[in-house]
C-alpha positions in Angstrom: 34.4 -53.8 75.3 37.5 -54.9 77.2 39.3 -55.8 73.9 38.2 -52.5 72.4 39.8 -50.5 75.2 42.9 -52.7 75.2 43.4 -51.9 71.5 43.2 -48.2 72.2 45.4 -48.2 75.3 48.0 -51.0 75.0 48.8 -51.0 71.3 52.4 -49.4 70.8 52.3 -46.0 69.1 48.5 -45.8 69.2 48.5 -42.3 70.7 51.2 -40.9 68.3 50.1 -37.8 66.3 51.2 -36.8 62.9 52.9 -33.4 62.3 49.8 -32.0 60.7 47.6 -33.2 63.7 50.1 -31.5 66.1 50.0 -28.3 64.0 46.1 -28.2 64.2 46.2 -28.9 67.9 48.7 -26.1 68.5 46.6 -23.6 66.4 43.4 -24.5 68.3 45.2 -24.2 71.7 46.6 -20.8 70.8 43.2 -19.6 69.7 41.7 -20.8 73.0 44.5 -19.3 75.2 44.6 -16.0 73.4 40.8 -15.6 73.6 41.0 -16.0 77.4 44.0 -13.6 77.6 42.2 -11.0 75.6 39.0 -11.1 77.7 41.1 -10.9 80.9 43.0 -7.9 79.6 40.0 -6.0 78.0 37.5 -6.6 80.8 39.5 -7.5 83.9 36.6 -6.7 86.3 33.8 -8.5 84.4 32.4 -11.8 85.5 33.2 -14.1 82.5 34.0 -17.6 84.0 37.2 -18.2 82.1 38.9 -21.5 81.1 42.3 -20.6 82.6 44.2 -23.8 83.1 41.8 -25.9 81.0 42.1 -24.2 77.6 42.7 -27.6 76.1 38.9 -28.1 76.4 38.4 -26.3 73.1 40.8 -28.5 71.0 39.2 -31.5 72.8 35.7 -30.6 71.8 36.7 -29.9 68.2 38.5 -33.2 68.0 35.4 -35.1 69.1 33.3 -33.2 66.6 35.7 -33.8 63.8 35.9 -37.5 64.3 32.2 -37.9 64.8 31.5 -35.8 61.7 33.8 -37.9 59.6 31.9 -40.9 60.7 28.5 -39.6 59.7 27.3 -37.4 62.6 25.8 -34.0 61.5 24.0 -32.5 64.5 25.8 -31.9 67.8 23.8 -30.6 70.8 26.0 -29.2 73.5 25.1 -28.5 77.2 27.6 -26.9 79.5 28.1 -24.8 82.7 29.2 -21.2 82.8 32.9 -21.9 82.8 34.4 -21.7 79.3 31.1 -20.9 77.6 32.3 -17.8 75.9 35.3 -19.6 74.6 33.2 -22.5 73.3 30.8 -20.1 71.6 33.7 -18.2 70.0 36.0 -21.0 69.0 33.9 -24.2 68.7 30.6 -22.7 67.4 32.2 -19.7 65.8 29.8 -17.1 67.1 30.6 -13.7 65.6 33.1 -12.0 68.0 31.4 -8.6 67.4 28.2 -10.0 68.8 29.9 -11.8 71.7 32.0 -8.8 72.8 29.0 -6.5 72.5 27.5 -8.4 75.4 30.2 -6.8 77.6 28.7 -3.4 76.8 27.6 -1.9 80.2 25.0 0.2 78.5 22.9 -2.8 77.4 19.5 -3.1 79.0 17.1 -6.0 79.0 15.0 -4.1 76.4 17.8 -4.3 73.9 18.1 -7.0 71.3 18.4 -10.4 72.9 16.9 -12.2 76.0 18.3 -9.9 78.6 20.0 -12.8 80.3 23.7 -12.7 81.3 26.2 -13.6 78.6 27.4 -16.9 80.2 23.9 -18.3 80.3 23.2 -17.9 76.6 23.2 -20.5 73.8 23.3 -20.4 70.0 22.7 -22.4 66.9 25.2 -22.4 63.9 25.4 -24.4 60.7 28.7 -24.5 58.8 31.1 -26.6 56.8 33.7 -28.5 58.8 36.9 -27.6 57.0 38.7 -30.8 58.0 36.0 -33.2 56.8 34.3 -30.9 54.2 30.9 -32.0 55.6 28.0 -30.0 56.9 27.9 -29.7 60.7 25.2 -28.2 62.9 26.2 -27.0 66.4 23.7 -26.1 69.0 24.6 -24.8 72.5 21.6 -25.0 74.8 21.0 -22.0 77.0 20.8 -22.9 80.7 20.2 -21.1 84.0 22.4 -20.8 87.1 21.4 -24.3 88.2 24.2 -25.8 86.1 23.2 -29.5 85.5 19.5 -28.7 84.8 20.5 -28.5 81.1 21.4 -32.3 80.9 17.9 -33.7 80.3 17.1 -30.7 78.1 20.0 -31.6 75.8 19.2 -35.3 75.8 15.5 -34.5 75.1 16.5 -32.2 72.2 18.7 -34.9 70.7 16.0 -37.6 71.1 13.5 -35.3 69.4 15.9 -34.5 66.6 16.6 -38.2 66.0 12.8 -38.9 66.0 11.9 -36.3 63.4 14.9 -37.1 61.2 14.2 -40.8 61.3 17.5 -41.5 63.0 16.4 -44.4 65.1 20.0 -45.7 65.7 21.3 -42.3 66.8 23.9 -42.2 64.0 23.4 -38.5 62.9 22.7 -36.6 66.1 24.9 -36.6 69.2 24.8 -35.0 72.7 28.0 -33.6 74.2 27.6 -32.6 77.9 30.2 -30.6 79.8 30.4 -30.5 83.6 32.3 -29.1 86.5 33.7 -31.7 89.0 31.6 -30.7 92.0 28.3 -30.3 90.1 28.7 -33.6 88.3 29.0 -35.6 91.6 26.8 -33.3 93.6 23.6 -32.7 91.7 20.9 -35.4 91.5 19.8 -34.6 88.0 23.1 -36.0 86.7 22.3 -39.4 88.2 18.7 -39.3 87.0 19.8 -38.4 83.5 22.3 -41.2 83.4 19.7 -43.8 84.5 17.4 -42.7 81.6 20.2 -43.2 79.1 19.5 -46.8 78.2 15.7 -46.8 78.4 14.0 -47.5 75.1 11.9 -44.3 75.1 14.7 -42.1 76.2 18.0 -43.4 74.8 19.9 -41.2 72.4 22.5 -43.9 71.6 25.1 -42.5 73.9 26.3 -39.1 75.2 29.9 -38.0 75.5 30.5 -36.3 78.9 33.5 -34.0 79.5 34.2 -33.2 83.1 36.6 -30.3 83.7 38.0 -31.0 87.1 39.8 -28.0 88.5 39.9 -29.5 92.0 37.5 -27.0 93.5 33.7 -26.8 93.2 33.6 -23.0 93.2 33.9 -22.8 97.0 33.9 -26.5 98.0 37.0 -28.6 98.5 36.7 -32.2 97.0 37.1 -33.7 100.5 33.8 -32.2 101.5 31.8 -32.6 98.3 31.6 -36.4 97.6 32.2 -39.8 99.2 33.9 -41.4 96.1 37.5 -41.0 95.0 36.6 -39.4 91.7 33.8 -37.1 90.8 33.1 -39.2 87.7 32.3 -42.4 89.7 28.6 -41.5 89.2 29.0 -42.8 85.6 29.7 -46.3 86.9 26.0 -46.9 87.5 25.6 -47.5 83.7 29.0 -49.1 83.1 30.2 -46.2 81.0 33.9 -46.1 80.3 35.6 -43.4 82.3 38.8 -42.0 81.0 41.1 -39.7 83.2 43.6 -37.4 81.5 45.7 -34.5 82.6 44.8 -31.2 80.9 48.5 -30.2 80.9 49.2 -33.0 78.4 47.3 -31.9 75.2 48.4 -34.8 73.1 47.1 -37.3 75.7 43.8 -35.3 75.8 43.5 -35.7 72.0 44.0 -39.5 72.3 41.3 -39.7 74.9 39.0 -37.8 72.6 39.8 -40.2 69.8 38.9 -43.1 72.1 35.6 -41.5 73.3 34.4 -40.5 69.8 35.2 -43.9 68.3 33.6 -45.7 71.2 30.4 -43.7 70.6 30.6 -44.3 66.8 31.1 -48.1 67.1 28.3 -48.5 69.6 30.3 -50.9 71.8 28.5 -52.1 74.9 30.0 -53.6 78.0 
């Protein structure tokens, strides 16, 4: 494991991107940013939990999915908090914008089509062709309540069940991707519990990629009063998971970290 990380970090030029990769990154970043700007302009008073400042999350997720899909993964089950959900539904899962924007309609009632739940709790399922790999990909965002991290074991359970019924005993076709906020990741016990189930024979999914969006404030809580460890991700040390820190203001560095994470998961390296 140490040699693997050394290869991805210390090798000269390992993080360099081609012109085509940079063009794709820019296009995805523009889509992510413009989507947030449009929502802010069109519905300035609506609660929408935008991604402002962390728009690179969208290219990051798509990069992980692209790499994993090229290496054989087909099904991706995603669990996430409110923040950025609308952007993920629109730009990662490609939910129809007409349906997504219609949820901002103030005239909608719980009796109308749908669950009646608020738009930033909803999930979706979509199957499409990945244009970069020309392979089928199935994306599933799990609906979750206001208790943000409650979705973690649900996602892992769904992945485990999918692997079981598809005969994927090695976890090479179905992957879990979990998104977190910094305060919720370190502050909610279900995170710790889910991490400790990760390597048990009857619960393991072969590995989950966690993305923690750290905007330095847990909604109303300052980091100094939310945890005892230096980093919110220190929870993951209990299972010796590699923890990679990257600045969201450096998109190319974020892409490199996504490459490391996706390839780590694909190779099944253990510490």
